[in-house]
C-alpha positions in Angstrom: 170.6 68.5 141.6 167.9 66.7 143.6 167.7 69.6 146.2 166.9 72.2 143.5 164.1 70.0 142.0 161.3 71.2 144.4 162.4 74.9 143.8 162.2 74.4 140.1 158.8 72.9 140.2 157.6 75.9 142.4 158.9 78.3 139.8 157.2 76.5 137.0 153.9 76.5 138.9 154.2 80.1 139.6 155.0 80.9 136.0 151.9 78.9 134.9 149.7 80.7 137.4 150.9 84.1 136.4 150.6 83.4 132.7 147.0 82.1 133.2 146.1 85.2 135.1 147.7 87.5 132.5 145.9 85.6 129.6 142.5 86.0 131.4 143.1 89.6 132.1 144.1 90.3 128.5 141.1 88.3 127.3 138.8 90.3 129.7 140.2 93.5 128.0 139.2 92.0 124.6 142.8 92.3 123.3 141.9 91.5 119.6 139.2 94.3 119.6 141.7 96.7 121.3 144.3 96.0 118.7 141.8 96.4 116.0 140.6 99.8 117.3 144.3 101.0 117.6 144.9 99.8 114.1 141.9 101.7 112.7 142.9 104.8 114.5 146.4 104.7 113.2 145.0 104.1 109.8 142.7 107.1 110.0 145.7 109.2 111.1 147.8 108.0 108.3 144.9 108.6 105.7 144.4 112.3 107.1 148.1 112.7 106.7 148.1 111.5 103.1 144.7 113.0 102.2 143.7 115.8 104.4 140.1 116.2 102.7 136.8 115.5 104.1 133.8 114.7 102.1 129.9 115.3 102.4 127.4 113.5 100.3 124.1 115.0 99.3 122.0 112.2 97.9 119.0 112.7 95.6 116.6 110.8 97.8 116.1 110.6 101.5 116.4 107.2 103.1 117.1 104.0 101.2 114.2 104.4 98.7 113.0 106.5 96.0 110.0 107.8 97.9 110.7 111.3 97.8 113.4 113.7 96.3 115.5 115.4 99.0 114.9 119.2 99.3 118.6 119.6 100.1 119.5 117.9 96.9 117.2 120.2 94.8 118.7 123.3 96.5 122.1 122.2 95.9 121.3 121.4 92.2 119.8 124.9 91.7 122.9 126.6 93.4 125.4 124.6 91.3 123.7 125.5 88.1 124.6 129.0 88.7 128.2 128.1 89.9 128.5 126.0 86.7 127.7 128.9 84.5 130.3 131.1 86.3 133.0 128.4 85.9 132.2 126.8 82.6 135.9 127.1 81.7 136.8 124.3 84.2 133.9 121.9 83.3 134.3 119.9 80.2 131.0 118.1 80.0 127.8 120.0 80.5 124.1 119.2 80.3 121.8 121.9 78.8 118.1 122.3 79.5 115.6 125.0 78.5 115.7 128.1 80.7 112.6 128.7 82.8 112.0 132.3 81.9 110.5 134.3 79.0 113.5 133.8 76.7 112.9 130.7 74.6 116.4 130.6 73.3 118.4 130.7 76.6 119.8 127.3 78.0 120.6 126.5 81.6 123.9 124.6 81.8 124.7 122.1 84.7 127.3 119.5 85.3 127.2 116.2 83.6 127.8 113.1 85.7 131.4 112.6 86.7 132.2 116.4 86.3 133.6 118.5 89.2 133.3 122.3 89.8 135.2 124.5 92.4 133.6 127.1 94.7 135.3 129.6 96.9 133.8 130.7 100.3 135.6 133.0 102.6 139.0 131.9 101.5 138.1 128.1 101.5 138.1 126.2 98.3 135.3 123.6 98.1 134.9 121.1 95.2 131.6 119.7 94.1 131.4 116.3 92.2 128.3 115.2 90.4 128.0 111.4 90.5 125.5 108.6 90.5 125.8 105.5 92.6 125.0 102.0 91.2 122.1 99.9 92.6 123.0 97.8 95.6 122.2 94.1 96.2 119.7 95.0 98.9 117.5 96.9 96.5 114.4 95.2 95.1 114.4 94.0 91.4 112.0 96.9 90.4 114.2 99.5 92.3 117.3 98.1 90.8 115.9 98.2 87.3 115.0 101.9 87.8 118.3 102.6 89.3 120.1 101.1 86.3 118.1 103.3 84.0 118.3 106.4 86.0 121.1 106.0 88.6 121.0 107.4 92.1 122.3 110.8 91.7 124.4 112.6 94.3 126.6 115.5 94.9 129.8 115.0 96.9 131.6 118.1 98.2 135.3 117.8 99.3 137.2 120.3 101.6 140.2 120.5 103.8 139.7 119.3 107.3 140.8 122.6 108.7 137.7 124.2 107.1 135.4 121.8 108.6 133.6 124.2 111.0 133.3 126.8 108.3 131.9 124.5 105.7 129.4 122.7 107.9 128.4 125.6 110.0 128.2 128.4 107.4 128.8 127.3 103.8 126.2 124.5 103.6 123.4 126.7 105.0 124.5 129.5 102.6 124.3 127.1 99.6 120.8 126.0 100.7 119.5 129.6 101.0 120.9 130.6 97.6 119.5 127.5 96.0 116.1 128.2 97.4 116.3 131.7 96.0 117.3 130.5 92.7 114.4 127.9 92.5 111.9 130.6 93.3 113.4 133.0 90.7 113.6 130.4 87.9 110.5 128.5 88.8 108.3 127.6 85.9 104.8 126.2 86.5 104.1 122.7 85.1 101.1 120.6 84.2 101.8 117.0 85.1 100.1 113.8 84.0 100.7 110.2 85.1 101.8 107.6 82.6 102.3 103.8 83.1 105.8 102.6 83.7 107.5 105.9 84.7 109.0 108.5 82.6 112.1 110.8 82.3 112.2 114.4 83.3 113.7 116.5 80.4 115.3 119.0 82.7 116.2 116.5 85.5 118.8 114.0 84.1 119.2 110.6 85.5 115.7 110.8 87.1 112.9 108.3 86.6 109.4 109.6 87.7 105.8 108.5 87.6 104.9 111.9 86.2 105.5 113.5 82.7 105.0 117.2 82.4 104.7 120.2 80.1 104.9 123.9 80.7 101.5 125.2 82.2 100.6 128.1 80.0 96.7 128.2 80.4 95.7 131.9 80.0 92.5 131.6 82.1 92.3 133.8 85.2 89.5 134.9 87.5 89.5 138.2 85.7 88.4 136.4 82.5 86.3 133.6 84.1 82.6 133.9 83.4 81.0 133.4 86.8 78.7 135.3 89.2 81.0 138.0 90.7 79.8 137.2 94.2 80.6 133.5 93.8 84.0 134.4 92.2 84.9 136.6 95.2 83.9 133.9 97.7 86.3 131.4 96.0 89.2 133.8 95.8 88.9 134.7 99.4 88.8 131.0 100.3 92.0 130.3 98.3 93.6 133.4 100.1 92.8 131.9 103.4 94.2 128.5 102.5 97.4 129.9 101.1 98.0 131.9 104.2 96.8 129.3 106.6 100.0 127.3 107.5 100.0 128.3 111.1 96.2 127.7 111.4 96.5 124.3 110.0 99.4 123.5 112.3 97.5 124.9 115.4 94.4 122.8 114.8 96.3 119.7 113.9 95.2 119.3 110.3 97.2 118.6 107.1 97.8 121.6 105.0 95.5 120.7 102.2 91.9 121.5 101.0 89.3 119.6 98.9 87.3 121.2 96.3 84.4 119.5 94.4 83.4 121.2 91.2 80.1 119.9 89.8 77.7 120.8 87.1 76.8 120.1 83.5 79.3 119.8 80.7 80.6 123.1 79.4 80.0 125.1 82.6 83.7 125.8 83.1 85.0 123.3 85.6 88.4 122.9 83.8 88.9 126.5 83.2 88.1 127.1 87.0 91.1 124.8 87.9 93.3 126.8 85.5 92.1 130.1 87.1 92.9 128.7 90.6 96.3 127.5 89.5 97.1 131.0 87.9 95.8 132.8 90.9 97.8 130.7 93.4 100.8 130.2 91.1 100.6 126.5 91.8 101.6 123.4 89.7 98.7 121.2 88.4 98.9 117.3 88.7 96.2 115.8 86.5 95.6 112.1 87.7 94.1 109.6 85.1 92.8 107.1 87.6 92.2 104.4 84.9 96.1 104.4 84.3 96.7 103.8 88.0 97.1 100.0 88.7 96.6 99.8 92.4 96.1 101.8 95.6 99.8 101.6 96.3 100.6 103.3 92.9 98.0 105.9 93.8 99.8 106.6 97.0 103.1 106.8 95.3 101.8 109.3 92.7 100.6 111.6 95.7 104.0 111.3 97.5 105.8 112.5 94.3 103.7 115.6 94.0 105.3 118.8 95.4 104.0 121.5 97.6 102.1 124.5 96.1 100.2 122.3 93.7 96.7 121.3 92.7 96.0 117.7 92.4 93.2 117.0 90.0 90.9 114.1 89.1 88.5 115.1 86.4 85.2 113.3 85.9 85.7 111.2 88.8 82.3 109.6 88.3 83.5 108.2 84.9 87.0 107.2 86.1 86.3 104.0 88.2 83.4 102.5 90.1 83.2 105.2 92.9 79.5 105.8 92.7 77.1 105.4 95.5 75.4 102.3 93.9 77.4 99.7 96.0 76.1 96.8 98.1 75.7 97.2 101.9 78.6 94.8 102.4 80.9 96.7 100.0 80.0 99.9 101.9 80.9 98.3 105.3 84.3 97.1 103.9 85.1 100.4 102.5 84.1 102.2 105.7 86.2 99.8 107.7 89.2 100.1 105.4 88.9 103.9 105.5 88.8 103.8 109.2 91.9 101.7 109.2 93.9 104.2 107.1 92.5 102.9 103.8 95.0 100.0 103.6 92.6 97.5 102.2 94.2 94.8 100.0 93.5 95.0 96.3 92.3 91.6 96.3 89.3 92.7 98.4 87.9 94.3 95.3 86.3 92.1 92.6 88.5 92.0 89.5 86.5 92.1 86.3 88.8 92.9 83.4 92.3 93.0 84.9 92.4 96.7 84.7 92.9 99.3 87.4 92.5 97.8 90.9 92.1 101.3 92.6 89.3 101.0 95.3 87.1 103.6 96.8 89.0 103.0 100.1 92.3 103.7 98.3 91.0 107.0 97.0 89.6 107.9 100.5 93.2 107.2 101.8 94.6 109.4 99.0 92.3 112.2 100.0 92.8 112.2 103.9 94.7 109.2 105.0 98.1 109.2 106.8 100.0 109.6 103.5 98.0 112.6 102.5 99.8 114.6 105.2 103.1 114.2 103.5 104.3 117.6 102.3 101.9 120.6 102.4 100.1 123.4 100.7 98.1 121.2 98.3 94.6 121.5 96.9 92.8 118.4 95.8 90.0 119.0 93.1 87.4 116.5 91.8 85.2 117.3 89.0 82.0 115.6 88.0 78.9 116.1 85.8 76.8 113.9 88.1 77.4 114.7 91.7 74.3 112.5 92.7 76.2 109.5 91.5 79.2 109.8 93.8 79.5 107.9 97.0 78.6 110.3 100.0 81.7 109.1 101.8 83.8 110.4 98.9 82.5 114.0 98.9 81.7 114.6 102.5 83.0 117.8 104.3 86.6 117.1 105.5 87.5 115.4 102.3 85.9 117.7 99.7 85.7 120.8 101.9 84.2 123.2 99.5 81.5 122.3 97.0 81.3 124.7 94.0 78.3 124.4 91.6 79.3 125.3 88.1 75.9 126.2 86.7 74.4 127.4 83.4 75.0 131.0 82.3 73.1 133.7 84.2 72.6 137.2 83.4 75.6 138.5 85.4 77.9 136.0 83.9 76.5 137.0 80.4 77.3 140.6 81.2 80.8 139.8 82.1 81.2 137.9 78.8 79.7 140.7 76.8 82.3 143.0 78.4 85.2 140.6 77.7 84.3 139.7 74.2 82.6 142.6 72.8 83.7 145.4 75.2 80.2 146.5 75.9 78.5 147.3 79.2 75.0 148.0 78.0 73.0 147.3 74.9 69.3 147.3 73.9 69.4 143.5 73.4 70.4 142.8 77.0 66.8 142.8 78.2 66.0 140.1 75.5 69.1 138.0 76.6 68.1 138.3 80.3 64.5 137.2 79.7 65.6 134.2 77.6 68.4 133.1 80.0 65.7 132.7 82.7 63.8 130.2 80.5 66.7 128.5 78.6 69.8 126.5 79.9 72.9 127.5 78.0 76.4 127.0 79.1 78.9 129.9 79.4 81.0 128.1 76.8 78.0 128.3 74.3 77.2 132.0 75.1 80.9 132.8 74.7 81.0 131.1 71.2 78.0 133.1 70.1 79.5 136.4 71.4 82.8 135.7 69.5 83.1 137.8 66.2 83.5 135.3 63.4 84.8 137.8 60.8 85.9 141.4 60.3 82.4 142.5 59.5 80.8 141.3 62.8 80.3 143.7 65.7 78.4 143.8 69.0 75.1 144.2 67.3 75.5 141.1 65.1 77.0 138.9 67.9 74.3 139.8 70.4 71.6 139.2 67.7 73.1 135.9 67.0 73.0 135.0 70.7 69.4 135.9 71.0 68.6 133.9 67.9 70.5 130.9 69.4 68.7 131.2 72.8 65.3 131.4 70.9 66.2 128.2 69.0 67.2 126.5 72.2 63.9 127.6 73.8 61.8 126.1 71.0 63.8 122.8 71.1 63.1 122.7 74.9 59.4 123.3 74.4 59.2 120.7 71.7 61.1 118.1 73.8 58.7 118.9 76.8 55.6 118.5 74.5 56.9 115.3 73.1 57.4 113.9 76.7 53.9 115.0 77.6 52.3 113.3 74.6 54.3 110.2 75.3 53.1 110.2 79.0 49.5 110.6 77.9 49.8 107.7 75.5 51.2 105.6 78.2 48.2 106.6 80.3 45.7 105.7 77.8 47.3 102.4 77.2 47.1 101.7 81.0 43.3 102.6 81.0 42.7 100.2 78.2 
């Protein structure tokens, strides 16, 4: 027994050494991770055996936030509206919205949340499920509140794994093409306005938005717009160049947008000009009320939520906020520096007076041509004002407001156009009187049109033109009387100074 003891010790020592080497080797191979990977692989194989379906999720918004709706989601939604109408027998809960065509009684049906519809593509059956995910713990309080009210909408399609290449390579591109075609066919132009606290789209369920809208049905066109024909053709040519200028803007490295400044006295047709532009281009209109925008950030958010092929309008911008040229030198330097830095000046830099809107000039400048203004494309930004001389030059310089259009008082050519439209006359013996008076009297196209409008069945071109001449003569007399009163007041002031 004693002779075998050294041998036993040697064997024990070798066993310990080999065990230690094996342990370090397995530890180097990260055995726990290796076993976990193998376990997950076996689990996936077992899951594929028990459930041979794959899923693809199309979320409503790109990324983690609600900055911008996904184009893919909107295209899928348009495609599934048609698929739902073709397969309403299998869908138990539907959502109805007004059709976007000339039939006021027709409804468009779409899947309600939790409903599923099947589609067949080249022998493969694909199922679409409409769903909404709850807010996550990572969301901000404001975002979670909006998510609770609206939900994060998504579509989830399921298909057999053996159809993977067919669905991903052919079916999904087909759905997007058909969805885009349906959107173009059913498109109905809208007039949007911003309201505080967000709103709900009537035809887009579960969706919270900063905009509310109505159908845009303004009848004004360039054919019925009272304006000098030469100026009208110039504006239409400029709009045509913008609409077809995608490649040009990309080549020169500019965002695909254009600024218009419409200025002139009240009643000269600035709002109707915007309507004519929208009808000519077939664009939506976003009318921003700046006094309802609480901060520069909210203004930026409003712009991001606008769509391409749209006109973004701020009317009477000189009355909306303190954006005039009457600022101190220090304020001008601050705004210039903020604009050069992308316009990201803190709202606290602006003096608060009554706790209302904190939108600053630098915020508006960034809205027009800052980094965020390049999101999307094919947008026209329009400012209107009655007093262009009050606006800060930085706000209306070329490159921001690219084209300045003066909306002036009615001239003779505009009068002839109105006479043709309202009275269907090309010539009349009173035209010479009207032409002479229009050179001496300032009258807006709106007032001229009102005088040319027949007020009853007995009124004709003679009576309407006579009424216009009479109105122009009265306006001339009032203007002369006002001028005389000013001269007399000036003379009296001069006599007082002499004394």
